[in-house]
N, C-alpha and C positions, 0 to 999 in steps of 0.2 A: 415535657411531653409524655404524655401517659401512656403507659406499656399495653400495647392492645392484647386483647384476650384471646387468650389460646384454646383449641378443642382440650389441654391436658389443664387448664383453668374449671373450666367445667368438669371434666368427669370428677379432679380432687375434690372440688365442693361437697357433688354429689355422692363421693364415696363410690365409685364405678370406674371400671376402666376405660380407656379413649375409646377400645374397639367396642363397649357399648356404646359410647356416647356415637361415635362415627354410625354406628349401625341404626342408630334413631334417628340422623339427619338423612339415612339412603332409605328411610322407610322400612327396612327390614328387622322387622318387630320379633320377629317368630316367637322364644318362650317369656320374651321380656315381660314384665307384669307391668300391668296398669299404673302401679305404684311408680315403679322405676320412670316410667315414660313420663308419667306426671311431674317429677320430682326432676328430670334432666327438662323438661318443658319449661319450667320456672325458673331454674336457675338459667337456662339459655336468655331468658326474658332480663332478668333481674342484673345479670354480669352484660346484657346488650349486646351477646357476642356475635360476632356475622360470619360465618364460612369463606373461605376466601375459595370463590368460584374456579379461578384459574388453576390453583393451585391442586385443588381436589379434581378439578379435571385433568390436569398433567399426570397425576399421581393414579386415579381410578382408572381413568379414561373413558369417562362417564363425564355428560352434559347436566346432568339434572332437567334436560328439557325432554317434555312430550309433547306429540304432536295429536292433532285432531282436526280431522279432514272432514268436514262437515256437506252435506250434498246443497243444501238450501239453507244459511244462518236466519234469513226471515223468518223462519218455520217456527211459530212459539215452543211447537215440541223439542225443537234442538236446545233453546235456552232452557228447559229444564234437563237434560243433561249435563250443561253446562254449569251448571250450579253444582250440581250435586256431582263432578268430577271437581271443581275447586274445592270444594266442600271436603271431598275426602282426599284431597293431596294438601290440606291445609297443616295436618299435625307430620307433613315430613320434608324431603331436601327438595323435593321436586317441583317443575313449575309447569304450566301449561301453556303450549303456543299454537294459537286458533286459525286453521284456514279455511275457506269457503271454496268449492267447485263451483256452484251456481249451477249445478245438474251437468255442467260440461265436462267431456271426456277429456277433451283437449286444455282444460282450465286445471280440472285436476292432477293431470300432469306433469304440469306446469310447477303446481305448489307444492306437489308431492313430494319433487326435486329440490325445491327450495327449503323444504322441509329436512331432508337426507343432508341437505349443504350445511343445517346449522348443528347436526352431529347429535341428532335427538338420538334418545336411549328408546325410544320406543314412539309406537300409534296405534290412535286408536281412526279407523277410517269405517265411515259409510262411504263406500263405492257407488258408483254412477252406472255400472253396469255390472251383471252377472257373469263377462266374459273371465273368465279366471288370466288367459294370458296378457289381458291389458295391466295386470297384476304380476307377471311372472319374474320382472326384474328385482320389483320389492321382494316376492319369495326369496330370490336368488341373491340377495342383500343379508340375508338372517336377521334382520333387523325385527324385533320382536312385533307381532300389530296384532289386533282385536278388531275383528270387524263389528261394527256395531248396528243394529237397526236392520242391514241387509246382507245377504250371505253370495257365495257365490258359486260356480257350477263344481267346483274342486274346493277340495277340504284343504287349504292352505294354512288357513288359522280358523281361529274358535270365533264363534258367531255370539252378541248377546242380541235378543231381539222378544218380542213380542209371541206368543202363541197365537200366531194370524189365521193358519188355519183352523186350529182346534175353535175358537172363539167366533171365529165367522160362521164355522159349521152350525155353533151351536145358535147364532142369531137365524140363518139360514129355516134352521128347524121350526122356531117359534114364526117366523111368516108361514111357512107350512100351515102349525096350528091354529094358526089365526084365520085361516081361511081363502088365503091368496091364489088367486090363479099366472098370475102372472110377476114376473120380479123385475124391474129395472135397474140394473148397477150402473151406479157412473163411476167414474175412475178417470185419475192422469191417467197416461199411456203409458200401461199395462207392461208392456214386453221389456224384458231386461232390467226389472226391478222386482227384484224378489218378494219383498211385502205385496205388491199391489197384484201380482202373480199369483201367491198363497188365498190372497182374500177371493180374488177369481174362480180360481178352484175349487175353493169352498163351495159357491152360491151355484157355480155349472156343476158340481158333483149332487146336491139336493136338490136343486133344479131338474135334474135327468131322474134322479132316486122316485122323483115324485109327479113328474110327467107337467112341469109348470115351465111356460115360457120363458122364455131369457133373453133380454132385451138389453145389449151393450152399448153405452154411450161414452168414447173415449173424449176426453176436453184437455186443452192444456192454457187454463186460464181464461177461457172465453166463457162468460156469462152468458152471451146470447146465443148461446148454442147451445147450453142449459134450456134457455127460456124457451128458444124452439122446438126443442125436443117434447118439452113437458105442454107446450101446447097443444103439439098434434098429434097425444094418443087418446086413441078413443078409448075413454074409462068403462062406459058401460058397456063393452064387451068383454072384458073379462078384469076381474076384482084384482088392481095391481098394486103393490107395493116397491118404492125405491130404496135403493142402497146406496149410500155414496160413503166410497171405500178410506175415504180419511176428509178431515177435517175442514178442509179448503172445498170440495165438492158439495159438501154436505149442506154449508152453507147455501153453496151458488141453487142447491135444490130449494132450500127453505124459500130463497128471494124468489126464484123464477115460480114456487108455488103461490107466494103474496101476490106476482105479476100479474099471473093466470087468473087471480081472483079464485084459487083451490084450496079447499079445505082438507086438512088429516085430523082424525082418518076418515070423513068420512065422503071425501070423494075417492079418495087413495091412499094407504098405507106411506109411512118414510119412516127410516131408520138410517144407521150408520156406524161409520166410527170413528173416535175420537170425542168422545164427551164436551170437553173446551169448557166445563163448567157452564154451557148455556143449557144443559137439558131438564133440567130440574126447573130452571125460569120460562119456559117456553108454555103457550097455553096452545094448545094442550101440550102436555110435558113430553119428552124426546125419549124413544128406545132408541139406545146408545152403547157400544163398548168402548169403556176409558181405558186407554194403557197407566204402564207406572214410568216412566221417562225418567223419576228421578231414579228410578230403582235399578233404571238400564244401564243409566251414566254413574253409578255407585258401581255395578257388578263389575262392568265394562273393565273400571279404572281399576279395581281391584284384582283381578284378572291380567291384565296387562304386568303389574306392579310382581305378581308372580312367577310370570314368565319372566322378568326382567331380573327375577333372583334365581332363575334357574330350575323354575317348577315349569317345564313345558308342558303344555294342555291344546289339544286341537278338539277341546268337548264344546259342544253347542248349548248354549243355557237359553232356556225361553223363561222371561218372565211372565207369569199369568198375567191375562187383560181381564179385566168384570164388562158381563154385560148388566145393564141395567133395563129392565121391561119397564115402561111406562105406558104412556097413552095413545101413542102415537100410530101404532099399529091394531 
């Protein structure tokens, strides 16, 4: 029977210590050169070396499992994170366990506990509420955690997200510059979800500063509600611009315009958050903010690995979004 390949066999063939190979397997690259990392990778593949997970876990008390708790896994935006996270972990010994809360606090709590039962080494969490007390049990567990896309009211963990307030304020100022007198802010339920709150606060601030009327419509998947709201507005009274606070409601607004035979920017303006590749192909083209979910996913993974390796931080990192000024305003 062929002898199992050991970590010492890999180290000997590469010409490094067992400790260096172990650091590579655990994603602790430190000052390890790119050449050494590449050599280790190639020898592992050549010898078909597979670490003994159970032995590693017993020795290091690490499972090499990372949890990801997503609020809505059906959202295309989440898919970009997951792809970037998996690509970042491809060169490490870590695996990703993905759970979704379906925007339910009860389901989120249940699934967080399931992840903890798997002895995960760390977690990336997209929280369904800003109420930090809901997560105090997790904070007190001392598990390394990174918040992704959403913040809490307490500074428990670092947050990686888009610069929601700043970029939305920039778009609101463009609405003002184009001579609009009224903004219709359409969003999924705003309370207790930080990106929605930050985007709304930016619109409200600019509307107040320039004395624009601000109407707010909160929807939860109802196209009919958007259709009715779009239909009842008196567009002749004030020059109006609609803002869709994410890709889902932006699409609903566009559909409502079509159904009510309204054209933009002739009858009213339209703009929104999350370009989702449609902005350049619509006629007229769409003024919209595009995020960088792949960078958010990559940076979240990097920060979590840094915390696991002892580099504790509570730093919040904003990944700049991009405002595309086109023809719809």
